[in-house]
C-alpha positions, 0 to 999 in steps of 0.5 A: 527210752531204752531204745533211744539210749541204745540207738545213741550208743550205736551212733557213738560206737560207729563214730569212734570206729569211723573217725577215731579208728578204734572200736567201742565194741571190740577190745584190742587183740592181746599182744602174743605172749613170747614162749618162755625160755623153758618152752624154747629149750623143750622145742629145741631138744625134741628137734635134735637126737634124743642122745644129745639131751642133758641127763639127769645123772652124769655118765662115767668118764668111760661112758662119756668117752665112748659117747664122744667117740661114736659121734665122732666116728659116725658123723665125719669120715675125714675126722675118722681118717685123721685120728688114724695118725694120732697116738692112741692116748690123744684120741679121746682128747680129739673125740671130746673136742670134736663132740663139743664142736659138733653138738655146738654146731647142731644146736645152731643149725639143726632146729630151724628157729633162731630163738630156739637156737639162741636159747640152746646155745645159751644153756650149752654156754652155761654147761660149759661154765659149769664144766670149768666149775667142776660140775658136769652132766652132759657126756661131752662135758664129762669127757671134756673136763678130763681133756681140759684137765690133762691139757691145761685148756682155757675156756676161751676157744670153747666160748669163742666157737659159741660166739660164732654160732650165735653169730650165725643166727643173726648175721647174714652178710659180711661187708668186707674180707676183714669182717669174714676173717673176723667171723673166722676168728671165732668159727675156725681159728679156735679149733686149731688152737684146741688141737694145739693145746690137746698136742702139747704145742701151744705157743703164740707163733703156732697159734698165729700159723694155725689161725692162718690155716684154719681160716683158709679152710673155713674160706675154702668151705665158704666158696665150696658152698656158696649156693648151699649157704644162700639157701640158708639165707647166708652169703659169706662172700664179702659185699664189697668184693661183690660190688667191685666185681658187679655180682648181685644177689639175683646172680647167686639165686638164679645160679647164674655163672657170669664172667663177673662171678667167675672173676669174683671166685677167682679172686677169693680162691687166690686169697684162700690159697695165700692163707694156706701158704702162710700157715704151711710152716706149722707143719714143720714146727710140730711133732710128727704125728700132729704134722700128719694131721695138719698136712692132711687137712691142708692138702684137703683144703687146697684140693677144694680150691682146685676142685673149684678151679677145675669147674672154672669157678662154677660153684652155683650149678654143683657143689665142687667136691673131692672125689673118693680117689682124691681123699684116699690119695691125700690120706696115703700122701700124709701117711707116707710123709710120716716115713718120708718127712721131706714129703710134708707140705711144710717140711724142710727140703724139697716140697711135694705138690699137693695131690690132685 
């Protein structure tokens, strides 16, 4: 009897498996459990330099400012050069702002996992909120709190940068130039506004001109890094422009510099140069020390565009770069402009051509 029942059970199971597509013998596999926020954060901080982690005990202001200064001077040569032209009293503010931007960017780009990056950026945003509430632990925010207090900086530009870094995790294409500029509004323009706040030069007209310069710098970097961004799965060239010039994804993927691609890049380089032109008057509107920085960065951005042009708009076979000699020349001309203001790009009187 038991044998007959067993055979019948097997027959029923076989029918269910064959006809209904389910198994009476094996239960459905359990749904994978998503990692908790705590697990994501642990993975994220472990993938970053140990010094980035949020300490249990907040450092002193002096320790925090030293931390930011070290990060700024060891991570970005051009930033270090630019601070030479700033009054000594302003340098800790620039170091703190740079450190915030650097760490925020690394949280998004250096962990290699979208869910982890978004968790880190969310926690970093909570630390920003805590900073404005008078509660700080991380060296960046201990130093930044002093800068915020002394320079009366609102939270918006800091928060806007986090919006851009979160957007980088989910948006890989931009339909139009307006959409690209919409991204720049969060990724680049807040930096210029933070600089103006730090230097006591904040007003709406200067913000407008600064936005043009910062967006132009962002575009120059995008056009310089088309191949590198492709490797990260990102394309900042507007899709409408690519379609108009008949440039497809395989052209970028294969590194094929066609006449159509050169025409596209010619168009985008000219657009960025026009933005630089729009922002140049700002150099003549701010104090001389800040003007040197603005002059230096504008010259650097324009030099990137000329480097692209010298390669006949080939940004796929190799990354257009500015030579050390050119960088030195840019710094020298910026320094000279401090003594001879008419040499500034945006100064009154005779306008000097940017260095090649």
